[in-house]
Backbone as JSON Lines, residues from 0, in Angstrom:
{"i":0,"aa":"M","n":[0.85,-1.19,0.0],"ca":[0.0,0.0,0.0],"c":[0.89,1.24,0.0]}
{"i":1,"aa":"K","n":[0.51,2.2,-0.79],"ca":[1.29,3.43,-0.89],"c":[0.62,4.55,-0.13]}
{"i":2,"aa":"T","n":[1.41,5.58,0.1],"ca":[0.89,6.75,0.79],"c":[-0.11,7.5,-0.1]}
{"i":3,"aa":"T","n":[-0.98,8.26,0.54],"ca":[-1.99,9.06,-0.17],"c":[-1.89,10.49,0.34]}
{"i":4,"aa":"P","n":[-2.51,11.42,-0.37],"ca":[-2.52,12.8,0.13],"c":[-3.12,12.91,1.54]}
{"i":5,"aa":"E","n":[-4.15,12.1,1.82],"ca":[-4.77,12.13,3.16],"c":[-3.75,11.7,4.22]}
{"i":6,"aa":"I","n":[-2.98,10.66,3.93],"ca":[-1.96,10.18,4.88],"c":[-0.88,11.23,5.04]}
{"i":7,"aa":"N","n":[-0.43,11.82,3.94],"ca":[0.6,12.87,4.01],"c":[0.15,14.01,4.92]}
{"i":8,"aa":"I","n":[-1.07,14.46,4.73],"ca":[-1.59,15.58,5.54],"c":[-1.68,15.19,7.01]}
{"i":9,"aa":"A","n":[-2.17,13.99,7.29],"ca":[-2.3,13.54,8.68],"c":[-0.94,13.46,9.36]}
{"i":10,"aa":"V","n":[0.05,12.94,8.66],"ca":[1.41,12.83,9.23],"c":[2.0,14.22,9.44]}
{"i":11,"aa":"K","n":[1.88,15.09,8.45],"ca":[2.4,16.46,8.59],"c":[1.76,17.18,9.77]}
{"i":12,"aa":"N","n":[0.46,17.03,9.92],"ca":[-0.26,17.7,11.02],"c":[0.13,17.13,12.38]}
{"i":13,"aa":"A","n":[0.44,15.85,12.43],"ca":[0.78,15.22,13.71],"c":[2.23,15.46,14.12]}
{"i":14,"aa":"A","n":[3.1,15.67,13.15],"ca":[4.53,15.84,13.45],"c":[4.79,17.22,14.05]}
{"i":15,"aa":"K","n":[5.64,17.22,15.05],"ca":[6.07,18.47,15.68],"c":[7.57,18.62,15.45]}
{"i":16,"aa":"D","n":[7.98,19.74,14.89],"ca":[9.4,20.01,14.64],"c":[10.06,18.9,13.83]}
{"i":17,"aa":"G","n":[9.33,18.35,12.87],"ca":[9.9,17.31,12.02],"c":[10.06,15.96,12.7]}
{"i":18,"aa":"K","n":[9.32,15.75,13.8],"ca":[9.42,14.5,14.54],"c":[8.02,13.98,14.86]}
{"i":19,"aa":"L","n":[7.93,12.64,14.97],"ca":[6.68,11.99,15.29],"c":[6.98,10.83,16.22]}
{"i":20,"aa":"S","n":[6.28,10.75,17.34],"ca":[6.54,9.66,18.28],"c":[6.01,8.35,17.7]}
{"i":21,"aa":"C","n":[6.6,7.28,18.11],"ca":[6.17,5.95,17.69],"c":[4.72,5.72,18.1]}
{"i":22,"aa":"T","n":[4.37,6.11,19.29],"ca":[3.0,5.93,19.78],"c":[2.01,6.63,18.87]}
{"i":23,"aa":"L","n":[2.31,7.86,18.5],"ca":[1.41,8.62,17.64],"c":[1.4,8.04,16.22]}
{"i":24,"aa":"A","n":[2.53,7.56,15.74],"ca":[2.59,6.95,14.41],"c":[1.7,5.71,14.36]}
{"i":25,"aa":"R","n":[1.76,4.89,15.39],"ca":[0.91,3.68,15.43],"c":[-0.56,4.06,15.55]}
{"i":26,"aa":"K","n":[-0.86,5.1,16.3],"ca":[-2.24,5.57,16.44],"c":[-2.76,6.06,15.09]}
{"i":27,"aa":"L","n":[-1.94,6.81,14.36],"ca":[-2.33,7.27,13.03],"c":[-2.6,6.1,12.1]}
{"i":28,"aa":"A","n":[-1.74,5.1,12.15],"ca":[-1.93,3.91,11.31],"c":[-3.29,3.27,11.61]}
{"i":29,"aa":"D","n":[-3.62,3.15,12.88],"ca":[-4.92,2.58,13.26],"c":[-6.08,3.44,12.76]}
{"i":30,"aa":"E","n":[-5.97,4.75,12.97],"ca":[-7.05,5.66,12.57],"c":[-7.26,5.67,11.06]}
{"i":31,"aa":"L","n":[-6.15,5.56,10.32],"ca":[-6.22,5.62,8.86],"c":[-6.4,4.24,8.22]}
{"i":32,"aa":"H","n":[-6.42,3.2,9.07],"ca":[-6.61,1.82,8.61],"c":[-5.54,1.4,7.61]}
{"i":33,"aa":"V","n":[-4.28,1.71,7.96],"ca":[-3.14,1.31,7.12],"c":[-2.11,0.62,8.02]}
{"i":34,"aa":"P","n":[-1.24,-0.19,7.44],"ca":[-0.18,-0.8,8.23],"c":[0.81,0.27,8.72]}
{"i":35,"aa":"P","n":[1.44,0.06,9.87],"ca":[2.42,1.02,10.37],"c":[3.52,1.34,9.35]}
{"i":36,"aa":"K","n":[3.87,0.38,8.5],"ca":[4.91,0.61,7.49],"c":[4.55,1.76,6.56]}
{"i":37,"aa":"V","n":[3.27,1.93,6.26],"ca":[2.85,3.03,5.38],"c":[3.14,4.37,6.06]}
{"i":38,"aa":"I","n":[2.88,4.46,7.34],"ca":[3.19,5.69,8.08],"c":[4.7,5.9,8.11]}
{"i":39,"aa":"G","n":[5.45,4.83,8.33],"ca":[6.91,4.93,8.32],"c":[7.44,5.39,6.98]}
{"i":40,"aa":"D","n":[6.92,4.81,5.91],"ca":[7.35,5.21,4.55],"c":[6.99,6.66,4.28]}
{"i":41,"aa":"T","n":[5.82,7.08,4.73],"ca":[5.4,8.47,4.55],"c":[6.34,9.41,5.3]}
{"i":42,"aa":"C","n":[6.7,9.03,6.52],"ca":[7.64,9.84,7.3],"c":[8.98,9.95,6.58]}
{"i":43,"aa":"N","n":[9.45,8.85,6.03],"ca":[10.71,8.88,5.28],"c":[10.61,9.84,4.1]}
{"i":44,"aa":"E","n":[9.52,9.77,3.35],"ca":[9.33,10.65,2.19],"c":[9.28,12.11,2.6]}
{"i":45,"aa":"L","n":[8.68,12.39,3.75],"ca":[8.51,13.76,4.21],"c":[9.66,14.23,5.09]}
{"i":46,"aa":"K","n":[10.66,13.37,5.27],"ca":[11.84,13.69,6.11],"c":[11.43,13.97,7.56]}
{"i":47,"aa":"I","n":[10.48,13.18,8.05],"ca":[10.03,13.28,9.44],"c":[10.63,12.11,10.2]}
{"i":48,"aa":"K","n":[11.26,12.4,11.33],"ca":[11.92,11.37,12.13],"c":[10.95,10.79,13.16]}
{"i":49,"aa":"I","n":[10.91,9.47,13.24],"ca":[10.11,8.8,14.26],"c":[11.02,8.56,15.46]}
{"i":50,"aa":"F","n":[10.55,8.97,16.65],"ca":[11.37,8.82,17.86],"c":[10.61,8.01,18.9]}
{"i":51,"aa":"A","n":[11.34,7.59,19.91],"ca":[10.8,6.81,21.03],"c":[10.13,5.54,20.51]}
{"i":52,"aa":"C","n":[10.8,4.85,19.59],"ca":[10.23,3.64,19.01],"c":[10.13,2.58,20.09]}
{"i":53,"aa":"E","n":[8.95,1.98,20.2],"ca":[8.67,1.02,21.26],"c":[8.8,-0.42,20.82]}
{"i":54,"aa":"L","n":[8.48,-0.69,19.56],"ca":[8.42,-2.08,19.12],"c":[9.34,-2.4,17.95]}
{"i":55,"aa":"G","n":[10.11,-1.43,17.49],"ca":[10.97,-1.66,16.35],"c":[10.21,-1.7,15.04]}
{"i":56,"aa":"C","n":[9.02,-1.1,15.01],"ca":[8.19,-1.12,13.8],"c":[8.72,-0.17,12.73]}
{"i":57,"aa":"F","n":[9.45,0.85,13.15],"ca":[9.86,1.89,12.2],"c":[11.37,1.95,12.09]}
């Protein structure tokens, strides 16, 4: 599954100072009904760093 404009906007809005917590990334994945990898790939494309990774998903 690839990223969409809706996912890009959600990730951009959730990220603070170019960073997104793992907890929030997983929550976004659940809310958007996509695998966590899609959120991770979107963050990579947007140059957003995921921090405080809890499960090694990203």
